[in-house]
Every structure is written in C-alpha cells, then in structure tokens.
C-alpha positions in Angstrom: 67.4 -67.3 38.2 70.7 -69.1 38.2 73.3 -68.6 35.3 72.7 -72.0 33.7 68.9 -71.4 33.8 69.3 -67.9 32.2 71.9 -69.3 29.6 69.2 -72.0 28.7 66.4 -69.6 28.4 68.5 -67.3 25.9 69.8 -70.2 24.0 66.3 -71.7 23.5 65.0 -68.5 22.2 68.0 -68.4 19.9 67.4 -71.9 18.8 63.7 -71.0 18.0 64.9 -68.2 15.8 67.3 -70.5 13.9 64.6 -73.2 13.6 62.1 -70.6 12.2 64.4 -69.3 9.5 65.2 -72.8 8.4 61.7 -73.8 8.3 60.7 -70.8 6.4 63.3 -71.3 3.8 63.4 -75.1 3.6 66.8 -75.4 5.2 67.4 -78.7 6.7 69.2 -78.7 10.2 69.8 -81.2 13.0 70.7 -81.3 16.6 74.2 -82.8 17.1 76.5 -83.7 20.1 75.3 -82.8 23.5 72.1 -81.0 22.3 71.2 -84.3 20.4 71.9 -86.2 23.7 69.8 -83.7 25.7 66.9 -84.0 23.4 66.8 -87.9 23.6 67.7 -88.2 27.4 66.1 -85.1 28.8 63.7 -83.9 26.2 65.8 -80.6 26.4 68.9 -79.4 27.7 71.3 -81.6 29.6 70.9 -79.8 32.9 74.6 -78.8 33.1 75.3 -78.3 29.6 75.7 -74.5 28.6 75.6 -74.6 24.8 73.6 -75.7 21.9 75.0 -77.5 18.7 73.3 -77.6 15.5 74.6 -79.3 12.3 73.8 -78.6 8.5 74.9 -80.2 5.3 77.2 -77.8 3.5 74.6 -76.7 0.9 72.2 -75.9 3.8 74.8 -74.1 5.7 75.7 -72.0 2.7 72.0 -71.1 2.0 71.5 -70.2 5.6 74.7 -68.1 5.6 73.6 -66.2 2.7 70.0 -65.5 3.9 70.4 -64.9 7.6 72.3 -61.6 7.8 69.4 -59.8 6.1 66.8 -61.5 8.3 68.6 -60.6 11.3 68.7 -56.8 10.6 66.9 -54.8 13.4 67.0 -57.8 15.9 69.3 -58.5 18.7 70.8 -61.3 16.8 74.3 -61.4 14.9 75.6 -64.1 12.6 79.3 -64.4 13.7 81.5 -66.0 11.2 85.2 -65.8 10.0 84.0 -63.3 7.4 81.5 -61.2 9.6 84.0 -60.9 12.5 87.6 -60.7 11.6 88.7 -61.8 15.1 86.5 -64.9 15.0 88.8 -67.9 14.5 86.5 -70.8 14.2 85.5 -72.7 11.0 81.8 -72.7 11.9 79.2 -70.0 12.8 77.6 -68.7 15.9 74.2 -66.9 16.3 74.8 -64.4 18.9 72.3 -62.7 21.1 73.6 -59.1 21.1 71.8 -58.1 24.3 74.3 -60.5 26.2 77.9 -60.8 27.0 79.7 -63.9 28.1 83.3 -64.6 29.1 84.4 -68.1 28.1 87.3 -69.9 29.6 89.1 -70.6 26.3 88.3 -67.5 24.6 90.0 -64.3 25.6 90.6 -62.6 22.3 88.7 -59.6 20.7 86.1 -61.5 19.0 82.6 -60.4 19.7 81.0 -62.3 22.5 77.5 -63.1 23.7 75.3 -66.0 24.3 75.3 -68.2 21.2 74.0 -71.2 19.4 76.8 -73.1 17.3 76.0 -74.1 13.7 78.4 -76.7 12.2 78.8 -77.4 8.5 79.1 -81.2 7.6 81.3 -81.7 4.4 81.6 -84.7 2.2 84.6 -87.0 3.0 86.0 -90.1 1.2 84.9 -93.6 2.5 88.6 -94.6 3.2 89.5 -93.8 6.9 93.2 -93.2 6.0 92.3 -90.5 3.5 89.8 -88.8 5.9 92.6 -88.9 8.5 95.0 -87.3 6.2 92.7 -84.5 5.0 91.6 -83.9 8.7 95.3 -83.5 9.9 95.6 -80.9 7.2 92.6 -79.1 8.5 93.8 -79.1 11.9 97.2 -77.8 10.8 95.5 -74.5 9.5 92.9 -74.5 12.3 95.6 -74.5 15.1 97.5 -71.7 13.3 94.4 -69.7 13.1 93.5 -70.0 16.6 96.9 -69.3 17.8 97.4 -66.1 15.6 94.1 -64.7 16.9 94.9 -65.2 20.6 92.7 -68.2 21.6 93.6 -70.3 24.5 94.7 -73.7 23.2 96.0 -76.1 25.9 97.8 -78.5 23.5 98.5 -78.3 19.9 101.5 -79.8 18.1 102.0 -76.5 16.2 102.7 -74.4 19.2 106.4 -74.8 19.2 107.2 -76.2 15.8 109.6 -73.7 14.1 108.5 -74.8 10.5 104.9 -74.1 11.2 105.9 -70.9 12.9 107.3 -69.7 9.7 103.8 -69.2 8.6 103.5 -66.1 10.5 106.0 -64.3 8.3 104.3 -64.6 5.0 100.7 -65.7 5.4 97.9 -63.6 6.7 95.0 -64.9 8.9 92.8 -64.3 6.1 94.8 -66.5 3.9 95.0 -69.2 6.5 91.3 -69.1 6.7 90.7 -69.5 3.1 93.2 -72.6 2.9 91.2 -74.2 5.8 87.9 -73.6 4.0 89.1 -75.0 0.8 90.2 -78.2 2.6 86.8 -78.5 4.2 85.0 -78.1 0.9 87.4 -80.4 -1.0 85.2 -83.2 -1.8 81.7 -81.8 -1.9 81.3 -82.2 -5.6 82.2 -85.8 -5.4 79.6 -88.6 -5.4 80.6 -89.5 -1.8 78.2 -90.5 0.9 79.9 -89.6 4.1 79.8 -86.3 5.8 82.2 -84.9 8.5 82.0 -82.1 11.2 85.6 -80.9 10.8 85.2 -78.7 13.8 83.9 -81.5 16.1 85.1 -81.5 19.6 84.7 -85.4 19.8 87.4 -88.0 18.7 88.3 -87.9 15.1 85.7 -90.0 13.5 82.8 -89.9 16.0 80.9 -87.2 13.9 81.2 -88.7 10.6 77.8 -89.4 9.4 76.6 -91.4 6.4 73.9 -90.2 3.8 71.0 -91.7 5.5 72.0 -90.3 9.0 72.3 -86.8 7.7 69.3 -86.7 5.4 66.5 -88.6 7.2 65.3 -86.3 9.9 62.4 -86.4 12.4 61.0 -83.9 14.7 61.5 -84.2 18.5 60.7 -82.3 21.7 63.2 -79.9 23.1 62.0 -78.1 26.2 58.7 -76.5 24.9 59.5 -76.6 21.2 59.8 -79.1 18.3 63.2 -79.4 16.6 64.8 -81.6 13.9 67.0 -84.6 14.8 68.4 -87.4 12.8 66.1 -90.5 12.5 69.2 -92.6 13.3 70.0 -90.7 16.6 70.4 -94.0 18.5 73.2 -95.3 16.1 74.7 -91.8 16.2 74.6 -91.4 20.1 75.9 -95.0 20.6 78.8 -94.3 18.5 79.4 -91.1 20.4 78.7 -91.9 23.9 78.2 -95.7 24.1 75.6 -96.1 26.8 74.2 -92.6 26.3 71.2 -92.9 28.5 73.4 -93.4 31.5 74.2 -90.2 33.5 77.8 -89.5 34.0 79.4 -89.3 37.4 78.3 -86.3 39.5 81.8 -84.8 39.5 81.5 -84.5 35.5 78.1 -82.9 35.7 79.2 -79.3 35.5 79.3 -76.5 32.9 82.4 -76.3 30.7 82.5 -73.0 29.0 81.0 -69.8 30.5 82.6 -67.9 33.5 80.7 -64.6 33.3 77.3 -63.8 32.0 75.7 -60.4 31.5 72.3 -59.8 30.1 71.1 -56.3 29.4 73.8 -54.9 31.5 73.0 -57.2 34.6 75.4 -59.7 35.8 73.8 -63.1 36.3 75.6 -65.5 38.8 
C-alpha cells in the first residue's frame, strides 16, 4: 500500500470517529476546503490530498472539545489542542491516531505527531470587510509569535525580524499569547452578526468567511464509503474559493503537500 493510500485509510477511519461523536451528541460539523472539494469532485479524497479538514461553529466546536477527551479514553485517538499539548501552536484542534507517527515538512517542533484530522472553529465576524481585516491582522500578529516561539517553520512572516514584536519574548509567555489569540477569535461571538470566519484558514483572507445560511444549512454527501455533512451551499462556497472547481489542476500541482514520513504501528510506509 502506498503512503497516500495508507494516509487516506487512517484519515477516513478518524473522520468516521469524529462524525460518530458529532452525530451521537447533536454537534453540527461540515467538510471545508480541499475535503469539501474532494467530496464534490471525487466523492471522497482528492487523490493527492493528504489531510482532512472539518469546520464547526464555535458553539459546536466548544461542545465537541468538552466531550471528546473522555470519549477517546482507552482508544488510539488523542484530541490535540493548545491546551492538551503545550507544544502545539495552532488555534484549532487535531484528532490524532496515536498508533501512527508522521513527519511534516513545516512542523519540526516537539508537539505530538500522528496522522490527523483538522477541526477548525468558525467565529462570528462583523459584516464590514475593513473591520474584519483589522481584527484578522491582530490575530495573525499573535499567531505568528506563537508559531515562532514554539519552533514551527514559517517561510514568511512580517514579525520574524520586527524588533518591536520580538520584545514580546521578554515579558509574555506562550500561554498568554495563546490566550490573547483565543480572545481575538471569540471577540464577536455574542453579537447578532451573521458572518463566520475560519481565522486559521490557509486560503486568502476572506475566502472562508461564510454567512449564516452557508454555515447552518447542511446536507449529507458521499465521502468514500461513508456519508458526511457538507454545506448545502457548497457550489457557492467552492466557486468563491477555487473558481472553476470541477477542473483538475495541472499535473505538476497534483502532489502531496504535508507528509514526508509515515510510520504505522512501528512500520515505515513509503
């Protein structure tokens, strides 16, 4: 079995576990990004994609985060967050398969590693793009500091050589930086706003801002041999993100992006 096939097998099992928890506890989730694209264009994984991305509104995300650690006891899964793993820098969570180990190209620090599914919170944001941009830039400021402090590889960041931001290292702990970042993400969640943003999105700034209907109206769809939740407005979302999303990219771009080494139950998978 090839590395990408084994990754897909493990990720699909992890996705099944996440979906089962959500269904049992009335938690709404939906595929996003490349996983949503894969569901629509391929009825499963994009053949060369090596991760799974899930979105949840913040209230569902918090409910999942509070219930899941107990539900994963005595299993080979681990919920990795900035709280459960002090070396984990990201503002979202991963569900790791602890029977596996991976080496990622952009992650060489001491955080726990394994094949994972990413789960991203979607937080309320104002309708005005200029306010959203200002808040997002503030988020990026703290996010970059945390990534740098915890030893993640960041190719480009405006904060790498900025003496003023480097002064943060002298008086603010990583835990405090994480707290400030989290507060920024949650800033507007009690407001009567109707737009939601994935602050940790890898896509261009506003591509993963969803409106109330896009994030709330979900349908089931085939993903490999299971049924999962996706936004009913998937066409509008994917067009916004990828334009002509049913068109395959050039062959030169059809390659895995994240994983260099995969070990499953002690066996190196190439």
